[in-house]
Residue, then its C-alpha position, 0 to 999 in steps of 0.5 A: x436414938x438415932x435421927x431422934x428429932x428428925x421426922x422418919x423418911x417414908x418412901x412410898x411407891x405409886x403402884x400401877x398407875x391405872x388402878x387406885x394406887x395414887x388415889x389411896x396415896x392422896x387420901x392417906x396424905x391429904x390430912x397433913x397431921x400425919x406429917x408431924x411425924x414424918x416426911x413423905x417421898x413418893x416415887x413417880x412423877x408430878x404429872x402422874x399425881x397431877x393427873x390423879x388429883x384432878x380426876x379426884x377433884x382434890x385440887x388442894x392436895x399440895x406436894x412439891x417436886x425433888x430431884x432426889x430423896x435427899x432434897x426432899x423438904x421435911x415434913x411435906x409431901x415430896x415427889x421424886x420424879x423418876x420419869x417425865x414421860x407423857x403417859x396415856x392412862x387406862x384407868x381400870x386396865x392392867x397394861x404393860x405401860x402401867x407395870x413399866x412405871x410401877x416397876x420403875x417407881x419400886x426400882x428406884x424406892x428400894x435403891x434409895x432405902x439401900x442407900x439410906x436416903x429413905x428409912x422405910x418403905x410403903x408400896x402402893x398395890x401393883x398388878x402382878x400381870x402387868x408388872x410381869x409383862x414389864x420384866x419384873x420376875x418375882x411372884x410379888x413385892x414380898x419375894x422381890x424384897x427378900x431377894x434384894x435383902x439376901x434373905x431366902x424367905x421373908x414372912x408375910x404378916x397381915x396386921x390390924x389393931x387386934x389381929x396378926x396373921x402370918x403365912x407359911x406359904x405365900x404366892x403358890x398354887x393351892x395344889x403345890x401348898x402340901x408339897x411345900x409344907x415340910x417340918x423344917x419350913x413350918x418351924x422356920x416360920x414359927x421362929x420367924x413370927x416369934x422374932x418378929x412379934x418380939x423385935x417389931x411389935x415389942x412382945x416379950x413372950x408372944x403366944x403363937x396359934x398355929x393352924x392346920x392345913x386339913x379340915x379338922x386339922x387332919x382329924x388324926x390322920x383321917x384327913x391328911x397326914x401334913x399335920x402329923x408329918x410336919x406341922x405338929x413336929x414343927x410346933x413340938x420343936x419350937x416348944x422344945x426351945x421355949x417358944x410359945x407355940x400351940x396347935x395345930x388348930x382347925x382353921x375354920x373354927x379358930x377364927x370364929x372362937x374365943x381363941x382368937x383373942x388369946x394369942x399374939x400372932x397366928x400362923x396360917x398355912x397358905x394364902x387364902x387360909x389366913x388372908x380370906x378371914x383376916x380380910x373379913x375381920x379387918x379389910x379397912x384397916x389392915x396391913x400387909x407387913x414384910x417381916x424378916x428383913x433388915x428393912x421395914x416394908x408395909x403395904x395396904x391389904x388390898x389390890x389394885x381394884x381396877x374396877x373402881x379405879x378413877x371413880x373415887x370410891x377407894x378408901x385411904x384408911x388401909x394405906x394410912x394404916x400402913x404408914x403408921x404401922x411402918x413408923x411404929x415398927x421402925x421406932x420399935x427397932x430403933x428402941x430395941x437397938x438402943x437398949x441393946x447397945x453395950x454400955x460396957x464397952x464404952x466404959x472399959x475404954x474410959x477406964x483403960x484410958x485412966x489406967x494409962x494416964x496413971x501409968x505415965 
């Protein structure tokens, strides 16, 4: 396997410097046992991290500065100085300054990911309002990374040890969800869900539960037609291709029933339908995974939490889980790549060489 004896190089974006991003990074990495498997490369500045570690009283949190990710010391915490500015911090506030540095961190990290200077990406939370003021032109990380990867649409998947919830629509207004739910779109998301469960999570024959949009999954058309016109036809098409997709299930009853434990993945129709239930069940350890991309990117399942920024109240568990999940997916992809390599090609070359020697 490639890079078998080397630690996985994890690029970490700092997120909004006025939120809890730096705090959860520090808390996730301060138990250095995590570094037995990885090299941490934080994109930000030593001045920024120094400010936050002092605010948290984490004076023993150790890191080293490096000019580029290529100079990072293996199995250590490294900081690439993307900027050296003197910054006025406004903890708890969504400012254009906070958005500017979150954007700079993300740009540099994705540039290095494309150049193979890091292996995977873990992103700290951004304020969408602040980063858009700084020139960011996407609804969120998911859409930005899909654009950079040349993918029409990525699949947002929320992951915990016992739960995987993906979304058909993500960062759009609720009033626009119905119009966005076509048979083709739902079908493509079912297929993307199956693909990521196989490739990234190592599940050979995944079972997928598909939720309805309307109360009672439409009640046979009495409460809406999206189920009969888009969702169920998409499920039937997937089934005809031997995909184990079932539903549509009423969302309210599904998450509180025994059905929850009978599926490898759940496909929700819109953001809050899936995420409200997910965060109620797995908030502390939940991870946001961007599936369907050639790269591996995860993030914690929470936001900037400006209301508690700088108060040493944030938990680092979700960010730590995001790091471990990213490493697991990276290893799964490497393993699948290895077992799918064609040994017959090399064997044929050897046989051709032998034949050539005999003919001489």
